[in-house]
N, C-alpha and C positions, 0 to 999 in steps of 0.2 A: 829733613837733610836736603842738599842743595847737589844739584846736577852736576856731572864732572865735566870737563871738556870732551873727554873720551863716551860720556854717555849718551852726549847730547850727537856727537857724530855719527854714534849708532842708530839713531833715531832720525835724524835730520833729514834724510829722503823721505820717509813716511810723512813729517812734519812739513815738507814743502808740499806733498801731494796731498794733504789735508786727511790724511788715514789716521790719525791719533787723538787720542781723547782730548775732550777740555781741558783736564787736570795736566796732563803730561805735556799739552800747547804750553799751559802757563809757565810750567816749571823750566820749559827752554826758553821762554821770553822772558822771566828772572833772570835765569843766566847771561843770556844775551846781552841785558842790562850792563851789564858789569865785563864782557868780555869782547874785546875787541875783534881778536882771532875769531872765535868763533860767528862771531855777524859778517866778518869778512867773508868766511867759509858760506857762510850760510846764502848769503846775496849771490855767489859765485855760483853755487848749484841749484840756485832758483832761476838765474839766467840762461845757465846749460841746459834744465829742464824745458823752460820756455822755447828756445833756438829748438831743441829736437822736438817738441810738439808740433812746430811749425814743419818739419820738414816734410814731403810728399810721402806716402806709406807705399810701397811696391813689395810684391808677392816676392816670395823667394823661389829663387830659381829650383827646381824640381832635384836637383843632384845635391846641392845645398842640405834642401830639408829632409833627403834621404840619409846624408852624414850624419845630421845630426841626428835623426832618431836614432839611428845606429849606436853613435856616441852614447845617447842617453838612455837608451838601453843596457848597455855593457856599465854603464857607471852608478845610475842610480838605484836605490837599494827595492828590492822585489816586494810588491805590496803582500801582505799576509792574507 
């Protein structure tokens, strides 16, 4: 079965980050051999990821970290 564009889009971030199995990577590569829009999207995502990796890392301001913790505690499912 051939991978659809939607399926590729759902996995592309993992593909760019090298987090997928070789089998799924091969499916993505086969799909992109005949799909220029997906090739263009993959190139754009890879370029964006490369640029983000070059940004300097800065600590999160304490008030932002506290707000994020509060938000996550209110919206994430509680562990069982």
